[in-house]
FITIVEX-708226 format. One record per residue (C-alpha): residue in three letters; x negated, y negated, z negated. Coordinates in nm, 2 decimals, always signed. Layout:
# FITIVEX-708226
REC   mimar     east    north       up
REC     Ala        X        Y        Z
...
***
This chain:
# FITIVEX-708226
REC   mimar     east    north       up
REC     Met    +2.41    +8.07    +2.76
REC     Phe    +2.51    +7.78    +2.99
REC     Arg    +2.74    +7.51    +2.86
REC     Ser    +3.04    +7.39    +3.07
REC     Pro    +3.00    +7.06    +3.26
REC     Ser    +3.25    +6.90    +3.02
REC     Val    +3.05    +7.00    +2.72
REC     Lys    +2.73    +6.86    +2.88
REC     Ile    +2.90    +6.53    +2.95
REC     Ala    +3.02    +6.51    +2.59
REC     Leu    +2.68    +6.57    +2.45
REC     Gly    +2.53    +6.32    +2.69
REC     Val    +2.77    +6.05    +2.57
REC     Val    +2.69    +6.12    +2.21
REC     Leu    +2.32    +6.10    +2.28
REC     Val    +2.36    +5.76    +2.46
REC     Leu    +2.57    +5.62    +2.18
REC     Ala    +2.31    +5.73    +1.92
REC     Val    +2.03    +5.56    +2.11
REC     Leu    +2.23    +5.24    +2.15
REC     Ala    +2.31    +5.24    +1.78
REC     Ile    +1.94    +5.27    +1.69
REC     Leu    +1.85    +4.98    +1.93
REC     His    +2.13    +4.77    +1.79
REC     Leu    +2.00    +4.82    +1.43
REC     Arg    +1.65    +4.73    +1.54
REC     His    +1.77    +4.40    +1.69
REC     Glu    +2.04    +4.31    +1.44
REC     Pro    +1.96    +3.96    +1.29
REC     Gly    +1.84    +4.02    +0.93
REC     Ser    +1.78    +4.39    +0.98
REC     Met    +1.41    +4.33    +1.03
REC     Asp    +1.20    +4.38    +0.72
REC     Glu    +1.12    +4.03    +0.60
REC     Glu    +0.77    +4.11    +0.50
REC     Ala    +0.70    +4.26    +0.84
REC     Phe    +0.85    +3.96    +1.02
REC     His    +0.65    +3.70    +0.83
REC     Arg    +0.33    +3.89    +0.84
REC     Gly    +0.34    +3.93    +1.22
REC     Ala    +0.43    +4.30    +1.24
REC     Thr    +0.69    +4.24    +1.51
REC     Gln    +0.58    +4.32    +1.86
REC     Gly    +0.74    +4.23    +2.19
REC     Val    +0.93    +3.93    +2.03
REC     Ala    +0.85    +3.59    +2.18
REC     Arg    +0.71    +3.35    +1.93
REC     Gln    +0.91    +3.03    +1.86
REC     Thr    +0.74    +2.70    +1.80
REC     Leu    +0.84    +2.41    +1.57
REC     Thr    +0.69    +2.06    +1.52
REC     Val    +0.67    +1.95    +1.16
REC     Ala    +0.59    +1.59    +1.08
REC     Phe    +0.36    +1.48    +0.80
REC     Val    +0.15    +1.18    +0.69
REC     Pro    -0.21    +1.22    +0.58
REC     Val    -0.16    +1.24    +0.20
REC     Thr    -0.24    +1.54    -0.01
REC     Cys    +0.13    +1.57    -0.10
REC     His    +0.16    +1.71    +0.26
REC     Leu    -0.15    +1.93    +0.26
REC     Thr    +0.05    +2.25    +0.29
REC     Cys    +0.18    +2.14    +0.63
REC     Pro    -0.15    +2.15    +0.82
REC     Val    -0.25    +2.47    +0.63
REC     Thr    +0.07    +2.63    +0.76
REC     Asp    -0.01    +2.50    +1.11
REC     Phe    -0.36    +2.66    +1.10
REC     Ala    -0.23    +2.99    +0.96
REC     Ser    +0.04    +3.02    +1.23
REC     Lys    -0.21    +2.95    +1.51
REC     Thr    -0.46    +3.21    +1.38
REC     Ser    -0.22    +3.49    +1.30
REC     Thr    +0.08    +3.65    +1.46
REC     Thr    +0.35    +3.51    +1.24
REC     Gly    +0.70    +3.49    +1.38
REC     Thr    +0.68    +3.11    +1.45
REC     Glu    +0.40    +2.88    +1.55
REC     Phe    +0.40    +2.54    +1.38
REC     Asp    +0.26    +2.22    +1.51
REC     Ala    +0.18    +1.98    +1.23
REC     Leu    +0.22    +1.63    +1.38
REC     Arg    +0.05    +1.34    +1.20
REC     Phe    +0.24    +1.02    +1.15
REC     Thr    +0.11    +0.70    +0.98
REC     Glu    +0.44    +0.59    +0.82
REC     Phe    +0.77    +0.73    +0.69
REC     Pro    +1.01    +0.50    +0.87
REC     Thr    +0.91    +0.65    +1.21
REC     Ile    +0.97    +1.00    +1.08
REC     Ala    +1.31    +0.90    +0.94
REC     Glu    +1.41    +0.76    +1.28
REC     Ala    +1.29    +1.08    +1.46
REC     Leu    +1.50    +1.29    +1.22
REC     Thr    +1.80    +1.07    +1.26
REC     Ser    +1.78    +1.10    +1.64
REC     Lys    +1.70    +1.47    +1.61
REC     Lys    +1.37    +1.43    +1.80
REC     Leu    +1.23    +1.61    +1.49
REC     Glu    +1.40    +1.89    +1.30
REC     Ala    +1.16    +1.93    +1.01
REC     Ala    +0.94    +1.69    +0.83
REC     Phe    +0.78    +1.60    +0.50
REC     Leu    +0.95    +1.30    +0.34
REC     Thr    +0.95    +1.12    +0.01
REC     Val    +1.24    +1.26    -0.19
REC     Pro    +1.41    +0.92    -0.23
REC     Leu    +1.39    +0.86    +0.14
REC     Ala    +1.55    +1.21    +0.20
REC     Met    +1.82    +1.11    -0.04
REC     Lys    +1.88    +0.78    +0.14
REC     Leu    +1.90    +0.95    +0.48
REC     Arg    +2.15    +1.20    +0.34
REC     Glu    +2.34    +0.91    +0.19
REC     Lys    +2.36    +0.76    +0.54
REC     Gly    +2.50    +1.08    +0.68
REC     Val    +2.19    +1.22    +0.84
REC     Pro    +2.24    +1.60    +0.82
REC     Ile    +1.91    +1.71    +0.65
REC     Lys    +1.85    +1.92    +0.35
REC     Ile    +1.55    +1.96    +0.12
REC     Cys    +1.43    +2.32    +0.16
REC     Cys    +1.13    +2.32    -0.07
REC     Leu    +0.86    +2.10    -0.21
REC     Gly    +0.50    +2.07    -0.07
REC     His    +0.32    +1.98    -0.39
REC     Arg    +0.34    +1.87    -0.76
REC     Asp    +0.16    +1.56    -0.90
REC     Gly    -0.10    +1.39    -0.69
REC     Ser    -0.01    +1.02    -0.75
REC     Glu    -0.18    +0.76    -0.97
REC     Val    -0.15    +0.41    -1.10
REC     Met    -0.48    +0.24    -1.00
REC     Val    -0.61    -0.10    -1.12
REC     Arg    -0.91    -0.31    -1.02
REC     Lys    -1.22    -0.17    -1.20
REC     Asp    -1.31    -0.51    -1.34
REC     Leu    -0.97    -0.57    -1.51
REC     Pro    -0.96    -0.51    -1.88
REC     Gly    -0.66    -0.33    -2.03
REC     Thr    -0.55    +0.02    -2.11
REC     Ser    -0.17    +0.00    -2.04
REC     Leu    +0.06    -0.14    -1.78
REC     Arg    +0.17    -0.39    -2.04
REC     Asp    -0.18    -0.54    -2.02
REC     Met    -0.12    -0.60    -1.65
REC     Lys    +0.16    -0.84    -1.70
REC     Gly    +0.15    -1.11    -1.43
REC     Arg    -0.06    -0.90    -1.19
REC     Thr    +0.03    -0.78    -0.84
REC     Phe    +0.08    -0.41    -0.76
REC     Ala    +0.13    -0.25    -0.42
REC     Ile    +0.37    +0.04    -0.35
REC     Pro    +0.41    +0.24    -0.03
REC     Gly    +0.78    +0.15    +0.01
REC     Pro    +1.11    +0.11    -0.18
REC     Tyr    +1.21    +0.47    -0.10
REC     Ser    +0.91    +0.62    -0.26
REC     Asn    +0.89    +0.80    -0.59
REC     Glu    +0.58    +0.58    -0.66
REC     Asn    +0.82    +0.28    -0.67
REC     Phe    +1.05    +0.47    -0.90
REC     Phe    +0.75    +0.58    -1.12
REC     Leu    +0.61    +0.23    -1.15
REC     Arg    +0.94    +0.07    -1.24
REC     Thr    +1.03    +0.34    -1.49
REC     Leu    +0.69    +0.29    -1.66
REC     Met    +0.75    -0.09    -1.67
REC     Arg    +1.08    -0.03    -1.84
REC     Gln    +0.93    +0.22    -2.09
REC     Gln    +0.67    -0.04    -2.19
REC     Gly    +0.91    -0.33    -2.23
REC     Leu    +0.82    -0.52    -1.91
REC     Gln    +1.09    -0.71    -1.72
REC     Pro    +1.13    -0.66    -1.34
REC     Asp    +0.95    -0.98    -1.26
REC     Asp    +0.66    -0.93    -1.51
REC     Ile    +0.47    -0.76    -1.23
REC     Lys    +0.48    -0.87    -0.87
REC     Ile    +0.54    -0.56    -0.65
REC     Val    +0.46    -0.57    -0.28
REC     Val    +0.49    -0.31    -0.01
REC     Met    +0.16    -0.21    +0.17
REC     Pro    +0.05    +0.07    +0.39
REC     Pro    -0.14    +0.32    +0.17
REC     Pro    -0.46    +0.32    +0.38
REC     Asp    -0.49    -0.06    +0.32
REC     Met    -0.46    -0.04    -0.06
REC     Pro    -0.82    +0.05    -0.15
REC     Thr    -0.96    -0.23    +0.06
REC     Ala    -0.71    -0.48    -0.09
REC     Leu    -0.80    -0.38    -0.44
REC     Arg    -1.05    -0.66    -0.48
REC     Pro    -1.04    -1.01    -0.64
REC     Gly    -0.80    -1.22    -0.43
REC     Gly    -0.61    -0.92    -0.31
REC     Ile    -0.40    -0.69    -0.52
REC     Asp    -0.47    -0.60    -0.88
REC     Gly    -0.34    -0.25    -0.86
REC     Phe    -0.14    +0.01    -0.67
REC     Val    +0.06    +0.32    -0.71
REC     Val    +0.03    +0.58    -0.43
REC     Ala    -0.04    +0.94    -0.34
REC     Glu    -0.39    +1.08    -0.29
REC     Pro    -0.64    +1.05    -0.13
REC     Phe    -0.62    +0.67    -0.14
REC     Cys    -0.66    +0.66    -0.52
REC     Ser    -0.97    +0.87    -0.51
REC     Lys    -1.11    +0.65    -0.23
REC     Ala    -1.09    +0.34    -0.45
REC     Glu    -1.24    +0.54    -0.74
REC     Leu    -1.53    +0.66    -0.53
REC     Asp    -1.61    +0.32    -0.37
REC     Gly    -1.61    +0.16    -0.71
REC     Ser    -1.33    -0.08    -0.66
REC     Gly    -1.07    +0.09    -0.88
REC     Arg    -1.01    +0.31    -1.18
REC     Val    -0.72    +0.53    -1.28
REC     Leu    -0.48    +0.37    -1.53
REC     Tyr    -0.24    +0.66    -1.53
REC     Tyr    -0.21    +1.00    -1.37
REC     Ala    +0.15    +1.06    -1.27
REC     Lys    +0.13    +1.41    -1.41
REC     Asp    +0.05    +1.28    -1.76
REC     Ile    +0.35    +1.05    -1.77
REC     Trp    +0.60    +1.25    -1.56
REC     Pro    +0.51    +1.62    -1.59
REC     His    +0.54    +1.82    -1.27
REC     Tyr    +0.59    +1.49    -1.08
REC     Ile    +0.74    +1.51    -0.73
REC     Ser    +0.67    +1.27    -0.45
REC     Cys    +0.76    +1.45    -0.13
REC     Ala    +0.95    +1.75    +0.00
REC     Leu    +1.02    +1.94    +0.32
REC     Ala    +1.34    +1.81    +0.49
REC     Val    +1.50    +2.02    +0.76
REC     His    +1.78    +1.93    +1.00
REC     Glu    +2.10    +2.13    +0.93
REC     Asp    +2.13    +2.22    +1.30
REC     Leu    +1.80    +2.41    +1.27
REC     Ile    +1.91    +2.58    +0.95
REC     Arg    +2.24    +2.69    +1.12
REC     Asp    +2.09    +2.79    +1.46
REC     Asn    +1.75    +2.93    +1.37
REC     Pro    +1.75    +3.03    +1.00
REC     Glu    +1.46    +3.27    +1.07
REC     Val    +1.24    +2.98    +1.18
REC     Val    +1.33    +2.79    +0.86
REC     Gln    +1.26    +3.10    +0.66
REC     Asp    +0.92    +3.13    +0.83
REC     Leu    +0.84    +2.77    +0.77
REC     Val    +0.93    +2.77    +0.40
REC     Arg    +0.74    +3.09    +0.34
REC     Gly    +0.44    +2.93    +0.52
REC     Ile    +0.45    +2.62    +0.30
REC     Val    +0.48    +2.81    -0.02
REC     Asp    +0.22    +3.07    +0.06
REC     Ser    -0.01    +2.79    +0.19
REC     Gly    +0.02    +2.63    -0.15
REC     Glu    -0.09    +2.95    -0.32
REC     Trp    -0.39    +2.98    -0.08
REC     Thr    -0.49    +2.62    -0.15
REC     Glu    -0.48    +2.68    -0.53
REC     Arg    -0.73    +2.97    -0.48
REC     Asn    -0.94    +2.80    -0.21
REC     Arg    -0.96    +2.43    -0.28
REC     Ala    -1.30    +2.36    -0.12
REC     Asp    -1.19    +2.55    +0.19
REC     Ala    -0.86    +2.36    +0.20
REC     Ala    -1.04    +2.03    +0.20
REC     Arg    -1.25    +2.14    +0.50
REC     Leu    -0.95    +2.28    +0.68
REC     Val    -0.72    +1.98    +0.65
REC     Ala    -0.99    +1.71    +0.71
REC     Pro    -0.95    +1.71    +1.09
REC     Tyr    -0.57    +1.70    +1.06
REC     Phe    -0.59    +1.41    +0.82
REC     Arg    -0.88    +1.25    +1.00
REC     Gln    -1.04    +1.19    +0.67
REC     Asp    -1.38    +1.28    +0.51
REC     Pro    -1.37    +1.64    +0.37
REC     Lys    -1.59    +1.52    +0.08
REC     Leu    -1.31    +1.28    -0.02
REC     Leu    -1.05    +1.55    +0.00
REC     Asn    -1.27    +1.79    -0.19
REC     Tyr    -1.30    +1.53    -0.47
REC     Val    -0.92    +1.49    -0.48
REC     Leu    -0.87    +1.87    -0.51
REC     Thr    -1.14    +1.92    -0.78
REC     His    -1.17    +1.60    -1.00
REC     Pro    -0.97    +1.70    -1.20
REC     Arg    -0.86    +2.03    -1.05
REC     Asp    -0.50    +1.96    -1.15
REC     Arg    -0.49    +1.61    -1.00
REC     Val    -0.25    +1.76    -0.74
REC     Thr    -0.11    +2.11    -0.75
REC     Tyr    +0.06    +2.34    -0.50
REC     Arg    +0.26    +2.59    -0.71
REC     Met    +0.62    +2.56    -0.85
REC     Leu    +0.75    +2.45    -0.51
REC     Thr    +1.11    +2.52    -0.59
REC     Pro    +1.29    +2.19    -0.67
REC     Gly    +1.50    +2.20    -0.98
REC     Asp    +1.85    +2.05    -0.98
REC     Asp    +1.78    +1.86    -1.30
REC     Glu    +1.45    +1.70    -1.18
REC     Met    +1.61    +1.60    -0.84
REC     Gln    +1.90    +1.46    -1.04
REC     Arg    +1.66    +1.25    -1.24
REC     Ile    +1.51    +1.10    -0.92
REC     Glu    +1.86    +1.02    -0.79
REC     Asp    +1.96    +0.86    -1.13
REC     Ile    +1.66    +0.63    -1.11
REC     Gly    +1.74    +0.53    -0.76
REC     Ile    +2.10    +0.46    -0.85
REC     Gly    +1.98    +0.25    -1.15
REC     Leu    +1.75    +0.05    -0.93
REC     Gly    +2.01    -0.01    -0.67
REC     Val    +1.79    +0.16    -0.40
REC     Leu    +2.04    +0.45    -0.37
REC     Lys    +2.41    +0.35    -0.35
REC     Lys    +2.60    +0.67    -0.41
REC     Arg    +2.54    +1.01    -0.56
REC     Ile    +2.49    +1.32    -0.34
REC     Pro    +2.58    +1.66    -0.49
REC     Met    +2.27    +1.87    -0.53
REC     Ser    +2.44    +2.14    -0.32
REC     Glu    +2.46    +1.90    -0.03
REC     Leu    +2.10    +1.77    -0.08
REC     Met    +1.92    +2.10    -0.11
REC     Asp    +1.91    +2.45    +0.05
REC     Lys    +1.68    +2.66    -0.17
REC     Arg    +1.78    +3.01    -0.03
REC     Phe    +1.47    +3.02    +0.20
REC     Ile    +1.22    +3.01    -0.08
REC     Pro    +1.07    +3.36    -0.11
REC     Lys    +1.06    +3.54    -0.44
REC     Asp    +0.72    +3.70    -0.37
REC     Ile    +0.44    +3.44    -0.31
REC     Val    +0.11    +3.55    -0.16
REC     Pro    -0.16    +3.34    -0.01
REC     Val    -0.15    +3.29    +0.37
REC     Lys    -0.43    +3.46    +0.56
REC     Ile    -0.68    +3.20    +0.66
REC     Asp    -0.98    +3.28    +0.87
REC     Met    -1.22    +2.99    +0.81
REC     Ser    -1.45    +3.12    +1.09
REC     Lys    -1.19    +2.99    +1.33
REC     Leu    -1.21    +2.63    +1.20
REC     Gly    -1.27    +2.40    +1.49
REC     Thr    -1.11    +2.63    +1.74
REC     Val    -0.75    +2.55    +1.66
REC     Pro    -0.58    +2.28    +1.87
REC     Ile    -0.45    +2.00    +1.65
REC     Ala    -0.14    +1.80    +1.75
REC     Gly    -0.20    +1.44    +1.82
REC     Lys    -0.07    +1.14    +1.63
REC     Ser    +0.29    +1.05    +1.69
***
């Protein structure tokens, strides 16, 4: 039986509307299965790119791992890990919005937020990984024994500064009992000789470098004094969070999953990040294995209480001037509940383009 023209038109309209509805659902933001998006199951969607700043310390190791993973897979976003040699330059780039994502020391992120720079901490990149080093020839088993000595820190807005000063207070030392100077971390192992500095507090691999060349010894591991110690975190500009939340989601998942891969593949991680860091893979392997928990890459969700502790120390030292509510400082909604290692193809090592230094 033949339908009337009006019936045919009506059926055609219904069919078109149904097709449009299906297409709309497929492209509705948030309708895509998260696992499919972050594992590269999407097709026909142009990949976005994002530059993420880091400095060559093992606190930031998950940044180049995420870069490598994004360039050797089909994740939703391609990340360029850009190496910097100092934090002030990164801070300036974030302030001017030349960068929208970077690894920063937590106190520096707090200071930028205090100054009105619209960034938020979205996850951590590590736990532990800093030490108090002293000259190997110096006697003494405590910081109290180092009274009158000179120690270097990477900067006032570093948790290493907070850690050292807290340790001094715990051991009954006055602020001027130890002379504290600011020094670039790469210079610290060389300076750790008679006539230079007597000790330093910094993130790896510079502590291990002094240990291996025979100039220094570990006085304290941060992890033994400050359990689950935090030095650095991933800071993201609020404009990126607002305008491209899927990119932030992809980045945070990459960082967290890169941490899990590193925990399971420490020797490979040392080889992978060496060209990004421009450091000896043997040194990095030593950091990641002697002892194995010298620096860790799990538990990357920052707790309000531990971040509050860092802020309290900063306020007490006068380094931070006002309190920032944790809800303004952090945005933890991008941290995935399911954590799986990123897929790394080590056979492609040496074929991935590495972003140059800033």
